[in-house]
N, C-alpha and C positions, 0 to 999 in steps of 0.2 A: 524612367521618364514617360511621360503621357502622350507626346507627340514630337516629330522628327521632320523637317523639310528633307528635300530629294539632297540638298547639296550638304547638308549635316549626315544623313545616312551615307551618301557617295564618301565623306572624308573618314568617316568612322570604317568601313570597310575597306578602303584603301590604306589605312593604319594597320590592318589586321583583326579589326573587331568585327560585331557582329551586333544588329538591331533586331529582337526577337519581339514578336507579337503573340502572345499567350491568352486564350480565351479561357476566361471561367466564369462561373455563374456568382451571382451575389454571395451566399452561401460559401463557396469555396474561395471564394475572396477573403472572407473575414476569416476563414480557417488559416489560410495562407498569412493574413496580417496578425492574428492573434493566436498561434499555434498553442498558449499555454491554457487556452478554455476549451481545446478541443484534444482530450487524451487520447480519445480513439479517432483514427483518421477516418474521414467522410470517404464515402466511395466517389470514384471519379463519375463527372455527370455526363449525362447523352451528347451525342454529337449535337453542337450547335443549329439553330434554325436556320434553315437554307438563305435567308436573308442576310444573317450573321457572315456566314460563310463567303457570300457576294462580297459583302465590303473588306472582309479579310483578303481575298482574291487582290482586290483593287489595291490594297496596301501592301501585297506581294509583291504586283507588279512597281510598286514604287521602292522595291529593293529590301523589303523588310522580310526576313524568314517568319514564319507563321507555325503555332502548334495549337493542336486542339484534341480533344480525345477520337479517335475515329474506331467504328466498329470493327471486328473481327472479319466479316466478308469483304470490309473496303481494304482494310490492309493485305488480304490474300490475292483481291485483283489487282492491286499496285504491284506485288511482287508476280504476277504471272503477266499480265499486259505491259507493265511499265509505267512510269511516271506520266507522263504526257497523255497517254491514251485513258488513263485512269483518272485523271483530273477532269478530261471532258466528259467523262461517262459517268460521274458522281450523281446523286439525289438531285432532282430539280432540271436536270438537263432536258429540254426539251426534244431533242434532236435524237434522244436514245429511249423516247417512253412507246411503249407501244400495248394496244389494247390485247387482253388476254384473248377475246373473242373477237373477231372479225364483226363490224357493223353491217348488216344489210341493209 
């Protein structure tokens, strides 16, 4: 499925289903579509660019569950802080950015 409206997502979740948005790079998508052409599995791609994450979070607010590769440090932060605090503390958040040295 390439797109779903809020009402379609709501009806699917009411019936016990789930609509999931998975981020894949173009090469990883080719591997997913044509596994016979890739006998050796490719490595997981890096975390998506922050603009892509921002768009994915908007979709999450609509009711989709999102999935993308996360670095180990982020997984550890999620375990230690909790889901909501870690989400607000991810890369690109201006509220948590601090210069290493104070500007004089």
